[in-house]
N, C-alpha and C positions, 0 to 999 in steps of 0.2 A: 266257721264251719270247715270241716274237713273236705278236701278235694275227693270227688267221686272216683278218680283212677289215680294210679301211681305211675311215676316215671318209667320209661321203658327200660332203662338200665337197672332199676331196682327190681323189676320183673324178672329179669334173667338171674339176678342174685338170689331171689327168693326159689326159683326152680333148682338152682345149683344146691341149696339148702336142703330143700325136701327130697331131691333125689338121694342125697347122702343118708337121710333117715330111712328111707324106704329099703335101701339095700343092707340095711343093718349097720350102718357106720355111723350111727348118732353119736356125737361127741361126748365124752365122759366129762364131768364137771372140771377135773383137773386141766384137761386140754381144750377147754372152750376158747381160751385166748388165741391158741394155734388155729383153731377152726375160722374163728373171725378174721384171722391174717389171711388165711387161704382164700376166704371169700372175698376180702378187699382186693387181694391180687387178681382173682378171677374177673371181678367187675372192672378193674383197670384195664385188664387186657381186652375185654369187652368194648369198652369205650374207644381204645386205640383202633380196634378192628373197624368200628363204625365210622371213625374219623378217617381210616385209610380208605374206606370203600366209597367215600364222598366223590361227586364228579370233580375232574380237575379244575374246571371253571369256578368251583367254590372256593379254592384255596385263596387266601389272602395274598394275592401278588404284589399289591401296591408298595408295601414295605420293601420287597426285593427288588423292584425296578428302581426305587429310589436309591437303594444301596448300589445297583449297578451302575446308575448315572453318576454317583458320587465317586466311584472307583474308576470309571472310564477316564483315558488320559485326555487332558484338554490340548487343543491345537495351539501352537505357539503363535503369537501375534506376528502376522505376516503383512506388511504394508508397502504400498507402492503408489505412485502417482497414476491417476487416470490418463489415458491417452489424451483426453481434451485438455489436460493441464498444460499442454506445449503448444497452444494456440492452433489456428487453422492448418499451418504448415506442419505442425508436429515438431518444429525444429527451434522453438523459443523457449529458452531456458529460464526466463525472468517474468514474473508477474509484478504488476505495480498497484500501490496502494496509498492514499494518505494515511497520516497517522490516525489510529483509532477508527479507520474506515472498515466497513463490512466489505469482505472480500470473499469470493468463491475460490476454493482451493480444492480441485477435485482430487480425492484419494480413493484408493480401494484398499480393503483390509480382510483379514479372515475372521470368523466368528461374529458374535453379536456387537452391535455398535452402540448399545445402550448404557455401557459402561466406559466407552472410550472418551479419552480426554487428549487434549493436544496442548503444546507449549512451544512458543517461538525461541529458536536458538540463534545467537548472533552468528554469521557466517564465519567459519574458520575456528569456531570455538565448540566445546563439547558440553558447556555448562551454561546456565541461564538464570537470570533473576526475574525474568518474565513469568506472570503467574500461569498456573494450569487452568484451562477451562474445558468445559463439557462440549465434545463435537457432536452437532447435530447435522447430520446430512454432510454437505461439503461447505456449510458457512462457517466462516472464521471472522475474527475481529483482528485487524493489524495491530502491532505494537504501537506505543505512543511516540517511540523515539526513532527517527530516520535512521536508516541503515539497512543492511542486507541481512535477510534472516531465512533459516531453514526450519521446517516444521517438524516436530518430533510428536509422534503418536504414543499414548500411555494407556496401558490397560493393567491394572494392579501393579505388580512389581515390573512388568516388562515395559520397555521404552525403546522404540526405534525410530531414528532419525532419518527423514527422507532428504537425500542430497540434493535432488532437482525436481521441480523448478525451484529457484531462489526467489522469495519475496523481497522486492526493492520497495522499502517505505521512503517516499520522496518527501522533500522539505516543501511545505506549501508556498506557492507563488507569493503570498501575502507577506512573507518573512522577508521578502527582499526590501531593502530600504536605501534610498538615495542611490539606486543603482548596483547596489553591493549586497553580497549575502556571505555573512561571516568574513568578511574582508576580501571576498573574491568579487572582482569587477565584473559584472554581467552587463550593465548598462540599461537602457530603457526601451520598452516596446511601444510601437505604434499606439496601442490601446491605451498606454499611459500617457503618451505625449499629447494625443488629441483627445483624451477623455472619452473615447469610444468603448463603452462598456460591452457592446457586441462584438467587438473585434477579437480576433484569436488572441489566445496568450496560453502558454503551458499551464498545466495545472500546479506543476511544480518541478523541482529539480532533484536529480540523483545526486547524493553526495559521494564523491569519489576520492578514496585515498589511495596511497601508493601500492598497498597490498592487494587492492581490487583490481588493478589495471589488466591483468591478465584473465580476469573473470570472462568465461564463455557466455556471453548473453544470448548468442544463438549457437546453432551447430558450427557455423563458419566464421562468426564474428565476435570480436573481444570488446569489452567495455572500453579500452584504450582506443579503438576505432573511432569513437565518437566524441572524444575529448577535444575541446577547442585548441587549436594550434596557435595560441597567442603568446605575448611576452610574459605570461604569469607562469612560467615553467615551475618556478620554486615555490609557488604558493599552494598550500595544501590546507584542508581539503579543496578540490575543485568541485565544481557543479556542472551538471549536464541535463538538458531537457531531452528526453528520448521517448517517442510514441511507439507503443507496441505494434501498431498497424504497420509502421514501416518495416520493423523486424519480421513480421509475418509476411509482408509483400516480398521482401528480399529472399527469404528462404524459400517461398513458393516459386520465385523466379530460378533459384538455383536448382530447385527439384525439377523444375520444367525442362531444364537442358538435359535431363536424362543421365544416362550412364556417364556421359562425358564429364559430368560434375562428380568429382571425387572427394572424399573426406578431407583430403589435403588440397583442395581447390584453391588456387592462388587467388586471393581477392585483395586488391589494393584499395583501400578506402582513402581517397584524396582528403576528403572533408565530410565530418559527421555534423555534429552541433556546432554552430557558431554563435557566440554570444553577441548581442545587437552591438556592443561595443567593438568587438573584432570586426563584424560583418561591415561595419561602416568604413573599414579602412582596407576591405578586399577589392582590388581592381575588377571592375565590370560586375560586381555582385549585385543583384536586386537590392533595393533599399529595404524592402520587406520580405527578404528572402525565407522561404521554407526552412532553411537550416536553423534559423532561430528559434523555430518551434519544435525541433526534434524530430521531424517526420520526414527528412530528406537526407540523402547521401550521395556523394559523388564517388563512383567506383569505376574501376578497371579490372576486367577478368581475363585470364588465360583461359578461354573455354577449352580449346583444343589440346591444351597440354604440352605445347611444343616449346614453352619457355619464353614466347614472346606474346606482347598484347598488340594485336593488330586491328585494322577496321573491320576484318572479318569476324573476329571475336566479338566485338561490340554490336555488329549487326544481328549475330546470334541471340544475344542478350535483349536486343530491342524486340526481337520477334517473340522471345518468351514473355517479356513485360506486357505485350499486347494479348497474349493468350492468358496470361493470369488476370488481367483486369476484365477479360471477357468472361472469365469462369466467375471472378469475385468482384462484382460491381462496387462493393462497399470499400475496396481498396484503390479505387481509381485515382489517379493523380497526375503529376508532371513527368515528361520523359524528355530530356535534352541529351543531344550528342554533340560533343566537343571534339573536333578533328583538325583544328588549326595547328600550323607550325609551332605555334607559340607553346604548345604543350609537348612534353617528352613522348607521350603515347595517346591514343585516342582514349576517351573515357565518357561515361553516362552519369547524367544527374537523374536520379529516380526519387519521387517523393509520393507520399500518399495524403495529398491535400483534400481530396474528395471531389475534385473537379479535373476533368481530362484536359490537359495542356501538352502541346509538342512544340519543339523548337530545335535549332542547330546554332551551335555557336563555335 
């Protein structure tokens, strides 16, 4: 069946042809092809005018927006550690994990994170054989091998290494056998000697090589400050138990001292980690000293910057320790002052054992 009406454009084309006949301009047979061409051009112009007069909202804008989005310059990958990556104090440069352990590594980056990947880079290197993994939030998985690592964030061809904080993958405590770890003499802990499974013991030990000694584990302290001062000077690698709670507590104490604490603050660490083997030979040392667990340090500070370490300096530090523990009960611990003539200068023992203890030696 034929349609009852013809399209709007055909109507305009018919009107143009009828007008030509009425005005005496009917086409001669030999020029009929030219007339047809004229009519076609007129119809095309009419269609264009109709399209031009459509409302702006009716234009097919979707393809143009897609083209514009594709042509827009993409922001380069910009990544940085979040403020929370440096502990409560904001001054701890190392995070700790056991091999293959899930570890929170707070990072901030530009753009969408759905295509972001990460890779662990050995400290002091720019390449890695570690696999790339998808980054979901701030959850990562530590490498399988102990050592120090930096995290690289990857998006497409872009790759950015975040220098701090460093991830320290520690050697599990269970790998220590017969009191030794990779030939390094550590000794035995109370939990091992007495079979007390619920007694404290370190989760593991940092593997320390010569090239790592100057690493800044905090704003003011180096890894070398915590290495045991025993007779194994030529034995490498060395192993250190180190609790991040102690590092946070010390940096909070330094910060509490205010403007008098300078970036170049002189901190003399008399003793950091002590292996149980070494601790057994230290005069007047507690048999189960917290130094063995990596959450204690004996330090002396020149607080006023006069080049001398005096009783006044250490009294100021003691007051700072009290204020820090009041503000952060989770860091409470031991505080001992040593002012005997047996020592070249006064110094303090500070630990984060979880129980408030005070003494003078």
